[in-house]
N, C-alpha and C positions, 0 to 999 in steps of 0.2 A: 504494500500500500504506500502511496506517495505521502509526503510530509504535509501536503496541503490539499484542501478541497475547495473548489469554487462552486458555489451554490447559486443557481438562478431560479427564482420563483416568479411566476407570471400567470396572467389570465389572457384568454383569447375569446372573442365572441363565439357563442355556440354554433353559429352557421359557418364558421371557419375552422372548426375543430378537426374535421377530416383532413383538410388541406394542411393544417398546422402539423398534425401528427405524421402525415405522409412525408412532408418536406423535412420535418425535423429528423425523422428516422432515415430517410433515403439520401438526403443532401447535407443537411446542417451537421449532424453528428459525424458522418464520415469525413467531411472537410476539417472539422475541428480536431479530430483524432490524428490528422496528419501534422498538426502543429507540434514542433519540438517542445517536449516537456509536458505533453498531455498524455495520460496513460489510459484513461477510460472515461466513459460517460454512462450514467445510469439515470433513467427517467422514471418519474412517478406521477400519478394523478391522485388527487385527493379522494380518499375513501370516506373519511369522517373527520369532523373537527370539534374540538372542545370550545372553540371560540369562532364567531363569524368574522368574515372579512379577509381571511387569508387567501393567498393565491391558490388556484386549482392545480397548476402544474409545477413540478420541481425537476430540475436536472442537476445532478451532482457529478462534477468533473474532478478526477484525481489529477493534480498538477504538481510539478516540481517546486514551483515558487509562485508567490503572488504576481510577479512580473510577467509570467506567461500569459495571463489573461489581458494584459495591456500591451502586448508585443505587436509589432507590425504584422507578424505572421498570423496571430489570432484575428486581428482586425480584417485582414485580407480573406481569411477562411470564413469569417462570420458574414462577410458581404458577398460571398459566392452564391451563385444559383438563385433560386426563387425566394430565399429567406428574406433578404433585404427589401425587395420591392413588394412582395405579396404578403408577408407575415409580420415583419417587425413593425410596420406602421399601425397594426391593429392590436398589438400587445398592450396590456395595461397592468396596473398593480404590480409592477416589476420590482423585485428586491434582489440585489446581487451582493453576495458576501463571500469573503475568503476566510477559511478557517484553517488554523494550524493544528496539526496532530499533537496531542499531549503524550509525553512518553512516561 
């Protein structure tokens, strides 16, 4: 396991969920996994919540350092394909965080 995880939480309008999931799985994640320092991505959808208002989708990326997600390579991969024009403008309630593994 990497020393850091990058967690992205967000919502997408219900009418775009099919496109969102297809593009995320077939384009976005494969491009991000090519970025040096990225080891994996695991995606989740909200099953139940103890409090209302949290984002419905979560992606957890294992990365070597916090700098990976701010790198030019990450930005280029993140802008590739249909993600930037078709999905990103419709995301909301986005929370992005980097966590350091405790030893």
